[in-house]
Each structure stands twice: as C-alpha cells, then as structure tokens.
C-alpha positions in Angstrom: 0.0 0.0 0.0 1.3 3.4 -0.9 2.6 5.4 2.0 0.7 8.6 2.7 2.7 11.8 2.7 3.7 12.7 6.3 2.8 9.2 7.6 5.5 7.6 9.7 6.7 4.2 8.7 6.9 1.4 11.2 10.2 1.3 12.9 11.2 -2.4 12.7 13.9 -4.2 14.6 16.0 -4.3 11.5 15.8 -0.5 11.1 16.8 0.0 14.7 19.8 -2.3 14.2 20.7 -0.5 11.1 20.6 2.9 12.9 22.8 1.5 15.7 25.3 0.2 13.1 25.4 3.6 11.3 25.9 5.4 14.6 28.9 3.3 15.4 30.3 3.1 11.8 33.3 5.4 12.4 35.6 4.1 15.1 36.9 6.4 17.8 40.4 6.6 19.1 42.0 6.9 22.5 41.7 10.7 22.7 38.0 10.5 22.2 37.6 7.6 24.6 39.5 9.6 27.2 37.3 12.7 26.7 34.2 10.4 26.9 35.4 8.9 30.2 35.9 12.4 31.7 32.4 13.4 30.6 30.9 10.2 32.1 32.7 10.9 35.4 31.3 14.4 35.5 27.8 13.3 34.7 27.8 15.0 31.3 26.2 13.7 28.1 28.5 13.5 25.1 27.5 13.4 21.4 27.3 9.9 20.0 30.0 8.5 17.7 27.6 8.9 14.8 26.8 12.5 15.6 30.5 13.2 15.9 31.2 11.6 12.6 28.4 13.7 11.0 29.9 16.9 12.5 33.3 16.0 11.1 31.8 15.3 7.7 29.8 18.6 7.7 32.9 20.6 8.8 34.9 19.0 6.0 32.2 19.5 3.4 32.0 23.2 4.3 35.8 23.5 4.2 35.3 25.1 7.6 38.0 27.4 8.8 36.2 29.3 11.6 33.7 27.3 13.8 31.8 28.3 16.9 30.7 25.7 19.4 28.1 26.2 22.2 28.9 23.7 24.9 32.5 22.6 25.1 31.9 19.7 27.6 35.1 17.6 27.8 36.0 18.0 24.1 34.3 15.1 22.4 32.4 17.1 19.8 35.3 19.6 19.5 37.7 16.9 18.5 35.3 15.7 15.7 34.8 19.3 14.5 38.6 20.0 14.5 39.3 16.8 12.5 36.8 18.0 9.8 38.1 21.6 9.7 40.9 22.9 7.6 44.4 22.4 9.0 44.6 26.1 9.7 41.1 26.3 11.2 40.2 27.7 14.6 37.4 26.4 16.9 35.9 28.9 19.3 34.2 27.0 22.0 32.0 28.4 24.8 31.0 26.8 28.1 29.7 28.0 31.4 31.9 25.5 33.2 35.6 26.4 32.8 36.7 23.2 34.7 35.2 21.1 31.9 37.1 23.2 29.4 40.4 22.2 31.0 39.5 18.6 30.2 38.8 19.6 26.7 42.2 21.3 26.4 43.9 18.1 27.4 41.7 16.0 25.1 42.6 18.3 22.1 46.3 17.9 23.0 45.9 14.1 23.2 44.3 14.2 19.7 47.3 16.0 18.3 46.0 19.6 18.0 48.2 22.5 18.9 47.0 25.2 21.3 46.3 27.7 18.6 43.6 25.5 17.0 41.1 26.3 19.7 39.9 29.4 21.6 38.2 28.6 24.9 35.8 31.2 26.2 34.2 30.5 29.6 30.8 32.0 30.2 27.1 31.8 29.5 26.6 31.4 25.7 24.1 34.2 25.4 26.6 36.6 27.1 29.5 35.5 24.9 27.9 35.1 21.4 27.0 38.8 21.0 30.7 39.5 21.2 31.6 37.3 18.2 31.9 38.7 14.7 28.9 39.1 12.4 29.1 36.8 9.3 32.5 35.4 10.4 31.7 31.7 10.9 31.5 28.8 8.6 29.7 26.5 11.1 28.0 27.0 14.5 27.3 23.8 16.6 24.8 24.2 19.4 24.8 21.8 22.3 23.8 24.0 25.2 20.7 24.8 27.2 17.7 23.6 25.3 15.6 26.4 26.9 17.8 28.9 25.0 17.8 27.1 21.6 15.8 29.7 19.8 18.2 32.4 21.0 21.1 30.3 19.8 19.4 30.1 16.4 19.0 33.9 16.2 22.7 34.4 17.1 23.8 31.7 14.7 22.1 33.4 11.8 24.0 36.6 12.6 27.3 34.8 13.0 27.2 32.6 9.9 28.4 33.6 6.5 26.1 32.9 3.5 26.3 29.2 2.9 27.3 28.5 6.5 25.9 25.7 8.6 24.1 25.6 12.0 23.7 22.3 13.8 21.7 21.5 16.9 22.3 18.3 18.9 19.8 16.4 21.0 16.6 17.5 19.2 14.9 14.1 19.7 15.2 14.7 23.5 15.3 11.0 24.1 12.0 10.4 22.2 10.1 13.1 24.0 9.9 15.5 21.0 7.4 13.2 19.2 5.7 11.9 22.4 2.1 13.1 22.6 2.1 13.2 26.4 2.6 16.4 28.3 6.2 17.5 28.1 8.5 20.0 30.0 9.3 23.4 28.7 12.6 22.4 27.2 10.9 19.9 24.9 8.3 22.5 23.8 11.2 24.8 23.0 12.9 22.2 20.8 9.6 21.6 19.0 9.4 25.3 18.3 13.0 25.3 17.1 12.2 22.5 14.7 9.2 24.3 13.3 11.1 27.6 13.0 14.0 26.0 11.1 11.7 23.9 8.9 9.5 26.9 7.9 12.4 29.4 7.6 12.9 31.1 4.2 16.6 31.7 4.9 17.5 28.2 5.9 17.7 24.9 4.0 17.4 22.2 6.6 17.6 18.4 7.3 17.1 16.4 10.5 19.7 13.6 10.8 18.7 10.4 12.8 22.1 10.1 14.5 22.6 10.0 18.2 19.8 11.9 19.9 19.0 13.8 16.7 21.1 16.3 14.8 19.2 19.3 13.2 21.3 20.9 10.4 20.5 23.9 8.3 22.4 25.9 5.7 22.1 29.7 5.6 21.0 30.7 2.1 23.2 33.2 0.3 
C-alpha cells in the first residue's frame, strides 16, 4: 500500500539495528575515549560517535576554517569538528563550566592539536555570542541549554556567512519530542525550534537520525 505523505513508517527491529550500526560506523580513538570517560565521570552527556562523525563530515564539506561551538563539555564534539576543519582552522568553544574546558584542552592535545587551533571562552553562551563577529563563521554547533535554543538560532544566523551551517544536537530529547504526552518546557522549545527552522525562508534544513537527533541547516546566500 502506498505510504501517505507525512505518515510515519513502522520502525522495525532491522531499522533499529541499522541505525545502531550507522551510529557506530566510524571508530573512535584513545583521545575520544579519554574525553568520553571524563564526561561520564562528570555526569555529562557527550555526542554519540555517529553524531561526531556527522559533524566531522559537515565541517569537511563546508571546508570550515572558523567554527563556533556552544557547549565545550570535555571536548568530544570539539575533536570531531577539528578533525573535519581545515588544518589552519580555529574552533571557538564556549562553556559556562571552565573546569570542563580544562579537560577539553587536554583532550585536544591528546588528539594532536596545537594550542592555537582552539579558543576557549568561559561563560554563558548568550553573554558570549554577541561579542563574536557578524558573518565570520562557517559553522555553528549548538549543544547547550535547550531552553535557549531559539536564542542560539538567532545568534547563529547573525554569526554565519552565507552558505554557513548551523547544527543543533539532541533534538529528539530521548524520544520526548514526538511523544504526545505532556512535556516539559525544554521539549516545547525544541519543538518550536524544529518548526522555526523547517519553515524558515533563509535556511535549507535536514534532520539527521544520528545519536539523539542532529538538526542541520544551511544559511542561504
């Protein structure tokens, strides 16, 4: 029977297995394992291997030289981004917890990156982002407070050059985004983010089923 437009297909066990295989397709090395261990000890959630591989691919596809990251954590996503960026690229990474950024510094060193490849800025993202240059970034990766995701989008549109990418991690919110039950405010914010990006006339978007969901959009020229 022909599938109706907008109708969800049944998620079979085979599809779930295939997604799991895809998410683990790119192997991670000791530097990433070290950063993941530090995140786990600190009670932080890291991007999945599949999400990291997607970020690396997107950074490479964009030939990214200047990237901004909201949510340094212990450096897992940063390593993936740096590995996709140009060899002379610089990652500006923002986090409200400077002690976590110290772990990220060490993780970047373990991954073979020199100190001039990353700029660490401690502080709340919405205090820091307005100080960054308009139109100066090739990619903005958002993995911060979901309650602030719409503000991150507005700042990203200002920061990105035409043709630049913005990515939001965790938009499935562990399945709650599509759950019809009553949901907390952070999930409602993510739903609004998804609607805003999908309906935007200045963004070309896609929702990638890796990790806990990666929303990606290109800023039209």
